[in-house]
C-alpha positions as CSV (number, residue, x, y, z in Angstrom):
1,X,58.7,-13.9,-11.3
2,X,60.0,-15.1,-8.1
3,X,59.4,-13.5,-5.0
4,X,59.2,-13.8,-1.0
5,X,56.0,-13.5,0.8
6,X,55.2,-14.0,4.5
7,X,52.3,-16.3,5.1
8,X,50.3,-17.2,8.3
9,X,51.7,-20.6,9.1
10,X,49.6,-21.7,12.4
11,X,47.0,-20.0,14.3
12,X,47.9,-18.8,18.2
13,X,44.5,-19.3,19.6
14,X,41.9,-17.0,20.8
15,X,43.6,-17.3,24.2
16,X,47.1,-17.8,23.1
17,X,49.8,-15.7,23.0
18,X,51.4,-15.0,19.0
19,X,55.1,-16.9,18.3
20,X,57.3,-15.9,15.8
21,X,56.8,-19.5,14.5
22,X,53.0,-18.1,13.6
23,X,54.4,-16.8,10.4
24,X,56.4,-18.5,7.2
25,X,58.7,-17.2,4.9
26,X,58.9,-18.8,1.5
27,X,59.2,-17.8,-2.1
28,X,56.2,-17.9,-4.5
29,X,56.2,-16.7,-8.2
30,X,54.3,-13.8,-9.8
31,X,52.9,-13.8,-13.4
32,X,55.6,-12.4,-15.7
33,X,52.6,-10.5,-17.4
34,X,50.0,-8.1,-16.0
35,X,46.2,-7.8,-17.2
36,X,43.9,-5.1,-18.0
37,X,43.1,-2.9,-15.0
38,X,46.2,-4.3,-13.0
39,X,49.8,-2.4,-11.6
40,X,52.7,-3.9,-10.6
41,X,54.5,-2.7,-8.0
42,X,57.6,-3.2,-5.2
43,X,56.9,-3.0,-2.3
44,X,58.3,-0.2,0.1
45,X,56.8,-0.2,3.3
46,X,54.3,-2.6,5.4
47,X,52.6,-1.5,8.4
48,X,52.4,-3.9,11.4
49,X,49.4,-2.6,13.6
50,X,47.5,-4.0,16.7
51,X,44.6,-4.7,15.3
52,X,46.1,-7.5,13.3
53,X,46.1,-10.0,16.5
54,X,42.6,-10.6,15.7
55,X,43.4,-11.8,12.3
56,X,45.3,-14.5,13.3
57,X,42.0,-15.9,14.7
58,X,39.7,-18.1,12.8
59,X,37.0,-16.0,13.6
60,X,38.5,-12.3,13.9
61,X,35.2,-11.3,16.3
62,X,34.5,-8.2,13.9
63,X,32.4,-7.7,10.9
64,X,34.9,-5.4,9.2
65,X,38.0,-7.7,9.7
66,X,38.9,-10.9,7.6
67,X,40.8,-13.4,9.3
68,X,44.3,-14.2,7.8
69,X,44.1,-17.7,5.8
70,X,46.5,-20.6,6.9
71,X,49.4,-21.2,4.5
72,X,48.0,-17.8,2.4
73,X,49.7,-14.3,2.5
74,X,49.2,-11.9,5.0
75,X,47.9,-8.5,4.3
76,X,47.6,-4.9,5.7
77,X,48.7,-1.3,5.1
78,X,51.2,-1.2,2.4
79,X,53.5,1.4,0.3
80,X,55.2,0.7,-3.2
81,X,56.3,2.0,-6.1
82,X,54.8,1.3,-9.4
83,X,57.1,-0.5,-11.8
84,X,54.1,-1.6,-14.6
85,X,50.7,-0.5,-15.2
86,X,47.7,-1.2,-17.4
87,X,45.4,1.0,-15.3
88,X,44.6,4.5,-16.2
89,X,45.3,6.1,-13.6
90,X,48.8,5.1,-12.8
91,X,51.8,5.0,-14.5
92,X,55.6,3.6,-13.7
93,X,57.2,5.7,-10.6
94,X,54.1,6.6,-9.0
95,X,53.7,6.0,-5.2
96,X,50.9,3.8,-4.4
97,X,49.0,2.5,-1.3
98,X,46.2,0.1,-0.2
99,X,44.5,-1.2,3.0
100,X,45.1,-5.0,1.7
101,X,48.8,-5.0,0.7
102,X,50.6,-8.5,0.3
103,X,53.4,-8.8,2.6
104,X,55.8,-9.9,-0.4
105,X,58.3,-8.5,-2.1
106,X,56.4,-7.8,-5.5
107,X,52.8,-7.2,-5.9
108,X,50.2,-7.2,-8.7
109,X,47.1,-5.5,-7.6
110,X,43.8,-4.7,-9.1
111,X,44.2,-0.3,-9.8
112,X,40.9,0.2,-8.0
113,X,42.5,-0.7,-4.5
114,X,44.9,1.5,-4.6
115,X,45.7,5.6,-4.2
116,X,48.2,7.4,-5.6
117,X,50.3,9.2,-3.0
118,X,52.0,12.8,-3.2
119,X,55.4,12.7,-1.7
120,X,55.5,16.2,-1.4
121,X,53.4,16.2,1.4
122,X,55.6,14.3,3.6
123,X,58.3,15.7,2.3
124,X,59.6,12.4,0.8
125,X,59.1,10.5,4.2
126,X,56.5,7.9,3.0
127,X,56.5,5.8,5.8
128,X,54.5,8.6,7.6
129,X,51.2,7.6,5.0
130,X,51.3,4.4,6.9
131,X,51.5,6.1,10.4
132,X,50.7,9.9,11.6
133,X,49.7,10.8,7.9
134,X,47.9,7.6,7.3
135,X,45.4,5.4,9.2
136,X,47.0,5.9,12.5
137,X,47.0,9.7,12.2
138,X,43.3,9.6,11.0
139,X,42.1,7.1,13.6
140,X,43.8,9.6,16.7
141,X,42.5,12.7,14.7
142,X,39.0,11.8,13.9
143,X,38.2,9.4,16.8
144,X,39.2,13.0,18.8
145,X,36.9,15.0,16.5
146,X,34.1,12.6,16.4
147,X,33.6,11.2,19.7
148,X,36.0,13.5,22.0
149,X,33.7,16.6,22.3
150,X,36.9,18.5,22.6
151,X,36.2,22.3,22.6
152,X,38.8,25.3,22.6
153,X,38.7,27.2,26.0
154,X,36.6,24.6,27.9
155,X,39.5,23.7,30.0
156,X,39.3,20.2,29.6
157,X,41.7,17.1,30.7
158,X,42.5,14.7,28.3
159,X,43.9,11.1,29.6
160,X,45.8,8.7,26.9
161,X,46.6,5.1,27.8
162,X,49.2,3.3,25.5
163,X,50.4,6.9,25.1
164,X,53.6,6.4,23.9
165,X,52.1,3.9,20.8
166,X,51.5,5.1,17.1
167,X,47.8,6.3,17.8
168,X,48.6,7.4,21.5
169,X,51.3,9.5,20.8
170,X,49.6,11.5,18.1
171,X,46.4,11.5,20.1
172,X,47.9,13.5,23.0
173,X,49.6,15.8,20.8
174,X,46.3,16.5,18.7
175,X,44.3,16.8,21.9
176,X,46.3,20.1,22.9
177,X,46.0,21.2,19.3
178,X,42.2,20.9,19.5
179,X,42.0,22.3,22.7
180,X,42.7,20.7,25.8
181,X,44.5,22.3,28.6
182,X,45.9,19.4,30.2
183,X,47.1,16.1,28.8
184,X,48.3,13.3,30.7
185,X,49.9,9.8,28.8
186,X,49.9,6.5,30.6
187,X,52.6,4.3,29.1
188,X,55.1,1.4,30.4
189,X,58.8,2.7,30.9
190,X,60.3,5.7,32.6
191,X,61.9,6.6,29.0
192,X,58.4,6.4,27.5
193,X,57.2,8.9,30.1
194,X,60.2,11.3,29.6
195,X,59.6,11.2,25.7
196,X,56.2,12.2,25.9
197,X,56.6,14.9,28.5
198,X,60.1,15.9,26.8
199,X,59.3,15.9,23.2
200,X,55.8,15.5,22.8
201,X,54.2,18.0,24.6
202,X,52.1,16.2,27.1
203,X,51.9,17.6,31.0
204,X,52.7,14.1,32.4
205,X,53.2,10.8,32.2
206,X,52.6,7.7,34.4
207,X,54.5,4.4,34.1
208,X,51.5,2.2,34.9
209,X,54.1,-0.7,35.9
210,X,55.5,1.5,39.1
211,X,53.3,2.9,42.1
212,X,49.8,3.2,41.8
213,X,47.8,4.1,38.5
214,X,44.8,5.5,40.3
215,X,46.5,8.0,42.9
216,X,49.1,9.5,40.5
217,X,46.0,10.1,38.1
218,X,43.8,12.0,41.3
219,X,47.6,13.7,41.4
220,X,47.8,14.6,38.0
221,X,44.4,15.5,36.9
222,X,42.8,17.5,40.3
223,X,39.8,19.0,37.9
224,X,39.0,15.3,36.9
225,X,39.2,13.6,33.2
226,X,36.7,15.0,30.1
227,X,38.3,13.1,27.6
228,X,40.0,9.7,27.7
229,X,41.8,8.3,24.5
230,X,41.4,4.3,25.2
231,X,44.1,2.1,23.4
232,X,44.4,-0.6,25.9
233,X,41.3,-1.3,28.4
234,X,41.8,-3.8,31.2
235,X,42.8,-2.4,35.0
236,X,44.3,0.9,33.5
237,X,40.8,1.9,31.8
238,X,39.2,1.0,34.6
239,X,41.4,3.1,37.1
240,X,40.7,6.4,34.5
241,X,37.3,6.0,34.4
242,X,37.1,6.2,38.2
243,X,38.4,9.6,37.8
244,X,36.0,11.0,35.3
245,X,33.7,13.6,35.4
246,X,30.1,14.1,34.7
247,X,29.2,13.9,31.1
248,X,32.9,13.1,29.9
249,X,33.9,11.0,26.8
250,X,35.9,7.9,26.1
251,X,37.2,7.5,22.5
252,X,37.2,3.9,22.2
253,X,40.3,3.4,19.8
254,X,41.5,-0.3,21.0
255,X,41.9,-2.7,24.0
256,X,45.1,-4.3,23.2
257,X,45.1,-5.4,26.7
258,X,42.3,-8.1,25.8
259,X,43.3,-9.1,22.3
260,X,44.9,-12.4,23.5
261,X,41.6,-13.2,25.2
262,X,38.5,-14.7,24.0
263,X,36.3,-11.6,25.2
264,X,33.6,-9.8,22.6
265,X,34.6,-6.3,21.5
266,X,34.4,-3.6,22.8
267,X,35.3,-5.8,26.0
268,X,32.6,-5.5,28.9
269,X,33.3,-3.1,31.9
270,X,33.0,-4.9,35.5
271,X,29.8,-4.1,37.0
272,X,31.2,-1.5,39.3
273,X,32.4,0.5,36.7
274,X,29.9,0.5,34.5
275,X,27.8,1.8,37.2
276,X,29.9,4.8,37.4
277,X,30.1,5.4,33.7
278,X,26.2,5.2,33.5
279,X,25.5,7.2,36.5
280,X,28.1,9.9,35.2
281,X,26.7,9.7,31.5
282,X,30.1,8.9,30.5
283,X,30.0,8.0,26.5
284,X,31.8,5.0,25.4
285,X,31.0,4.3,21.8
286,X,32.4,2.4,19.4
287,X,34.6,4.0,17.0
288,X,35.7,3.0,13.8
289,X,38.1,5.5,11.5
290,X,36.8,3.5,8.3
291,X,33.3,4.9,8.8
292,X,34.3,8.6,8.0
293,X,36.2,7.7,4.3
294,X,34.1,11.3,3.3
295,X,36.6,13.2,6.0
296,X,39.7,11.1,5.2
297,X,41.2,13.5,2.8
298,X,40.8,16.7,4.3
299,X,41.9,15.2,7.6
300,X,45.3,14.3,6.0
301,X,45.9,17.8,4.7
302,X,45.2,18.9,8.1
303,X,47.8,16.2,9.5
304,X,50.4,16.8,7.0
305,X,50.0,20.7,7.8
306,X,50.9,20.0,11.2
307,X,54.0,17.6,10.4
308,X,55.4,20.0,8.3
309,X,54.9,22.9,10.9
310,X,56.4,21.0,13.4
311,X,53.5,20.8,15.6
312,X,52.8,17.2,15.2
313,X,56.1,15.2,16.6
314,X,56.2,12.1,14.6
315,X,58.6,8.9,16.0
316,X,58.1,5.7,14.5
317,X,60.4,2.2,13.9
318,X,61.1,1.1,10.9
319,X,62.5,-2.6,10.6
320,X,64.5,-3.4,7.4
321,X,63.7,-6.9,5.8
322,X,60.6,-8.4,5.3
323,X,61.7,-11.6,6.9
324,X,61.8,-9.3,10.4
325,X,58.0,-8.5,10.3
326,X,56.3,-11.2,12.6
327,X,58.7,-10.4,15.3
328,X,57.7,-6.7,14.8
329,X,54.0,-7.9,15.5
330,X,55.1,-9.6,18.7
331,X,56.3,-6.5,19.6
332,X,53.2,-5.0,19.5
333,X,51.2,-7.7,20.8
334,X,53.4,-7.8,24.1
335,X,54.5,-4.6,24.9
């Protein structure tokens, strides 16, 4: 059986900026028959995520992320429909997902790596299982639950950087649902700011490319910042930390401003900012959603309920065609 797949063609280098030519589309063959325990499926959706920039390096800088190998197929979160099964848990027509789905049109996978999905949970909107009702939603929800220390009625202010992104747009809404009284987003265009306020329920949004972020934060967060959902790191995070209150909390979700640089994770703070963090007893602990597997099922049910009730608004970008996946990745890394 001939299929199409996307392989890593070259590495951008730890300090380099990825280009489309780092990936290559090619034809490959799959065995015509599957063996006991295997499942053959047709790929429906693949997720493109910022963490994948680290997997383009020979050393990902992380003990839980394996690097993609040159001339080998890339992989990540994926969803497909079963076409043939020799695993007891799956039958033809089942919708399945895996964290390690190869970037190819059809796949043969070990059934032990797959989870069966219930399309009714998302009213048939299957791509949500890779976003708001999947690892993205779990990261936002569990990050806030486990590291945010949000308390109903405590009049807390949350700031979200990368607020118009997949995690950020959900995090702001979840922060509100969990009890924050004020939510302020930081993003990169006036249009994104408008969407956050008019559609996502943020109280205000800052375009970091316009004006002084620190001054705008001071104005929009008069009582200081109690919870910071950090997707970006760098200068923006330094400005937020300067505004944070005593005993406040940073949810360290991502540091995308640092992903094209050879720095450790989490990147160290500048000495003056680190001094503020310590003096004000601000928590800044690494957060990894995979450490909370026992809470995934209940959390996904909660996310799906919010989506169905209209309490959690979902924005997603869907690009058709496997050949376009490299360009989609660049959008993440260069945004």
